[in-house]
C-alpha positions in Angstrom: 0.0 -0.1 0.0 1.6 3.2 -1.1 1.7 6.0 1.6 0.6 8.7 -1.1 -2.5 7.0 -1.9 -3.5 6.6 1.8 -3.1 10.4 2.3 -5.1 11.5 -0.9 -8.0 9.4 0.3 -8.1 11.8 3.4 -7.4 8.9 6.2 -4.8 6.6 7.4 -5.6 2.9 7.9 -2.2 2.3 9.7 -1.1 5.3 11.6 2.0 3.8 12.8 3.1 3.5 9.0 3.3 7.3 9.1 6.3 7.8 11.9 8.6 6.6 9.2 7.4 9.0 6.6 7.7 12.3 9.0 10.7 14.0 9.9 10.9 15.4 13.6 13.7 17.6 14.7 14.2 20.7 16.8 13.8 24.1 14.8 16.9 25.3 16.6 20.5 23.8 17.2 20.4 25.4 20.7 17.1 24.4 21.9 14.0 22.1 21.5 11.2 24.7 21.2 9.5 24.4 19.0 9.8 20.7 17.5 9.4 20.6 13.8 7.5 17.9 12.2 7.6 17.6 8.2 6.3 15.2 6.0 8.8 13.3 3.7 6.3 13.5 0.9 5.6 17.2 -0.2 2.0 18.5 -0.2 0.5 15.8 2.2 -2.9 17.4 3.6 -2.5 18.0 7.2 -6.0 16.9 8.1 -5.3 13.5 6.3 -2.1 13.0 8.6 -3.9 14.0 11.6 -3.8 10.7 13.5 0.0 10.3 13.0 0.3 13.9 14.3 -1.8 13.3 17.3 0.7 10.6 18.4 3.5 13.2 18.0 1.9 16.0 19.8 1.0 13.6 22.8 4.8 13.0 22.9 6.2 16.2 22.3 4.0 18.9 23.3 4.0 18.3 27.1 8.0 18.2 27.1 8.7 20.8 24.6 5.8 23.0 24.9 5.3 23.7 20.9 5.1 21.8 17.6 5.6 23.3 14.4 3.9 21.5 11.5 5.7 22.5 8.1 5.4 21.4 4.6 1.8 20.0 4.8 -0.8 21.2 2.5 -3.4 23.4 4.5 -6.3 24.1 2.2 -7.5 27.5 3.6 -9.2 28.2 6.9 -11.5 25.1 6.7 -8.9 22.6 6.6 -7.0 24.5 9.6 -10.2 24.3 11.6 -10.7 20.7 10.9 -7.3 19.8 11.9 -7.5 21.8 15.3 -10.7 20.4 16.1 -9.7 16.8 15.5 -7.5 16.8 18.6 -10.8 16.0 20.6 -11.8 19.2 22.1 -14.6 21.7 20.8 -12.9 24.9 19.6 -13.4 27.9 22.0 -14.9 31.1 21.3 -13.1 34.4 22.2 -15.0 35.7 25.5 -13.6 38.2 27.6 -11.0 39.1 25.0 -8.4 41.9 25.5 -7.6 42.6 22.1 -9.6 43.2 18.7 -10.1 40.1 16.6 -12.3 39.1 13.8 -14.2 35.8 13.4 -13.1 33.8 10.3 -15.2 30.5 10.9 -16.7 28.9 13.9 -13.8 28.7 16.3 -11.3 30.2 14.1 -10.1 34.1 14.6 -7.8 36.6 13.1 -4.8 37.0 15.3 -4.7 40.3 17.1 -5.5 43.3 14.9 -3.4 45.8 16.1 -1.6 48.1 13.8 1.5 46.3 12.0 4.1 48.8 13.4 3.2 47.6 17.0 5.0 44.9 18.8 3.1 42.7 21.0 5.2 41.2 23.8 5.4 37.8 25.0 2.0 36.4 26.8 0.2 33.1 27.4 -3.4 33.5 25.9 -6.0 35.0 28.3 -3.6 34.7 31.5 -5.4 37.8 32.6 -8.3 35.6 33.3 -9.1 32.9 35.4 -10.4 30.7 32.5 -8.0 30.1 29.5 -7.5 27.5 26.7 -4.9 24.8 27.1 -4.3 24.5 23.3 -3.8 27.0 20.8 -2.8 27.0 17.2 -1.9 29.5 14.6 -2.0 29.0 10.7 0.2 31.3 8.5 -2.0 31.8 5.6 0.0 34.6 4.1 3.5 35.7 5.5 4.4 39.5 5.7 7.0 40.8 3.1 9.2 41.9 6.4 8.9 40.8 10.0 5.5 39.6 11.3 7.0 36.7 13.3 5.4 34.9 16.0 8.0 34.6 18.8 7.5 32.1 21.5 9.2 31.2 24.8 9.0 28.5 27.2 6.9 29.5 30.4 8.9 27.3 32.8 12.3 28.9 31.7 10.8 32.4 32.5 9.4 31.3 35.9 12.8 29.8 36.7 14.8 32.7 35.6 12.8 35.4 37.3 14.3 36.2 40.7 12.8 34.2 43.7 11.8 37.1 45.9 9.8 38.4 42.7 8.3 35.2 42.0 7.1 34.7 45.6 5.8 38.2 46.0 3.7 38.0 42.9 2.6 34.4 43.8 1.5 35.2 47.3 -0.5 38.4 46.4 -2.0 37.6 43.2 -2.9 40.2 40.7 -5.9 42.4 40.2 -6.9 43.5 36.7 -9.0 46.6 36.2 -10.9 47.3 32.9 -12.8 50.5 31.8 -14.7 49.8 28.6 -15.8 52.7 26.5 -14.7 56.1 25.6 -13.0 55.1 22.2 -9.8 54.0 24.1 -10.2 50.3 24.0 -12.5 47.2 22.8 -16.0 48.3 23.5 -17.8 45.9 26.0 -20.1 44.8 23.4 -17.5 43.3 21.4 -15.6 41.9 24.4 -18.8 40.1 25.6 -20.4 39.5 22.3 -23.8 41.1 23.5 -25.3 44.3 23.9 -27.3 43.0 26.7 -26.3 44.2 30.1 -28.0 41.2 31.8 -25.8 38.7 29.7 -22.7 40.5 30.6 -23.4 40.5 34.5 -24.5 37.0 34.2 -21.1 36.2 32.7 -19.2 38.1 35.1 -20.9 36.4 38.1 -20.2 32.7 36.4 -16.4 33.8 36.2 -15.8 35.6 39.4 -15.4 39.2 37.7 -16.5 42.2 39.6 -18.6 44.6 37.4 -20.2 47.9 37.7 -22.1 50.1 35.3 -20.6 53.6 35.6 -22.7 56.8 35.6 -21.7 57.5 31.9 -23.2 54.0 31.1 -19.9 52.3 30.5 -18.4 49.3 32.1 -15.7 48.6 34.7 -14.4 45.2 35.7 -12.1 44.1 38.3 -10.8 40.2 38.4 -8.6 38.8 40.9 -6.3 36.3 39.1 -3.2 34.2 39.4 0.4 35.4 38.8 1.7 31.9 38.4 0.2 28.5 37.7 0.8 24.9 38.0 0.2 22.8 34.7 -2.2 20.2 35.3 -0.6 17.5 33.5 3.3 18.2 34.0 3.3 19.7 37.3 5.6 22.3 36.1 5.2 25.8 37.6 4.8 28.6 34.9 4.8 32.2 34.9 1.3 32.9 33.9 -0.2 36.5 33.7 -0.2 39.7 31.8 0.9 42.1 34.3 3.5 43.5 32.0 1.0 44.1 29.3 -1.9 45.7 31.4 0.2 47.9 33.6 0.3 51.5 32.7 4.1 51.4 32.4 3.6 49.3 29.1 2.5 52.6 27.4 4.7 55.0 26.0 5.6 57.6 28.3 3.5 60.6 26.3 0.6 58.3 25.7 0.7 57.5 29.6 0.6 60.9 30.7 -2.1 61.9 28.2 -4.2 59.3 29.4 -3.9 60.2 33.0 -4.5 63.8 32.4 -7.8 62.9 30.2 -9.3 60.1 32.3 -7.3 59.6 35.5 -6.0 56.3 36.9 -9.2 55.0 38.2 -10.7 55.2 34.5 -7.6 53.9 32.7 -8.8 51.6 29.9 -6.8 48.9 31.6 -4.4 48.4 34.5 -3.3 45.7 37.0 -2.4 45.9 40.8 -1.4 43.2 43.2 -4.3 41.4 44.5 -4.7 43.5 47.5 -4.9 46.6 45.5 -1.5 47.8 46.3 0.8 49.0 43.1 3.0 46.9 41.4 6.7 48.4 41.5 7.9 49.4 38.2 11.2 47.8 38.4 9.5 44.6 39.0 8.0 44.9 35.8 11.1 45.9 34.0 12.8 42.9 35.3 9.9 40.7 34.1 10.0 42.6 30.6 13.9 42.1 30.5 13.5 38.2 31.3 10.8 37.7 28.7 12.9 39.4 25.9 15.9 37.3 26.9 13.9 34.0 26.6 12.4 35.1 23.3 12.4 32.6 20.3 11.9 33.9 16.8 11.7 32.2 13.5 10.4 33.3 10.0 6.9 32.0 9.0 6.6 30.0 5.9 3.2 29.9 4.2 1.0 26.9 5.2 2.8 26.6 8.6 1.0 25.6 11.5 2.1 26.4 15.0 0.6 24.4 18.0 1.3 25.3 21.5 0.4 24.1 25.1 -0.7 27.6 26.0 0.5 27.1 29.6 4.2 26.1 28.7 4.6 28.3 26.0 4.0 32.0 25.5 3.7 33.8 22.1 4.0 37.4 20.8 4.0 39.4 17.4 6.7 41.3 15.8 6.1 44.3 13.7 5.6 43.6 10.0 5.2 45.3 6.5 3.3 44.4 3.7 -0.1 42.0 4.0 -0.1 39.3 6.9 -2.7 37.0 7.7 -2.4 34.7 10.7 -5.5 32.8 11.9 -6.1 31.3 15.4 -8.0 28.5 17.1 -8.1 27.8 20.8 -9.4 24.4 22.7 -9.6 22.7 25.9 -10.8 25.3 28.4 -8.9 25.1 31.8 -8.7 27.6 34.6 -7.8 28.5 38.1 -11.2 27.2 39.3 -11.2 23.9 37.8 
């Protein structure tokens, strides 16, 4: 039985056969994140090889944190969605998001729609909440003319590299994220909660331990106490798992920061973060965190058709500035959280 014919039919009669038809290697000579899986036969449909790839993911994702599928044929958003959904978990919707995204298909979204000149620092998806996806996939539909990488980093290494006293302080105090929606400064609450019904917003907040209030101007403010570190439910590894460095006002350019404070004041900033007891986070601590994140960043150029799968707790991701058209779409699955 020829391998090529098996793949063309869209299923695999003997998945163990494919292990000898795939090349698996570390992308970098000085590290094992991400692992790369490539077919020796060019143009193999990724969804047809899914059963063999599942076995490789089971082996490599818990230890390495990320797997890059390269050289497979991915026939558009529908094929990407089918592949992501084949891992056995329903694809998640993007609820209580912090960045603008557009829905491409059921469970598939554009990557963060920030202007191309902006850099998005390393972060674990939705680690600013108490609920997050365990798995996340990125599909490079169209590579940028310049830049546009999706850098990644090992969250275990970030945790280990941070000073112990800083880690312990963040872990013991936790974090309180404060968000003010409206006034044109951030994503509107109707988009974040996918509804225009205040009662639905309030119900969502109650279910997810988010304190919410409607301000006098009719806009929404939320507060949520969240983790700063987390323990992986399968591997037992401790990881740095928060977005304090992104939400804190020190993440803004000095002139933007000053203008916002003048216009709305600290209480009504679009987003900010404090220790869980409401005390301010030291800016030198945040500078240390940003330095470690930058030092652990792993960057590689996308190729058209690449699919990157990450364990969202073990690996953080980012976005580099870019020039020219670029399209990367995202899917997420396997809900987990601090209260599960």
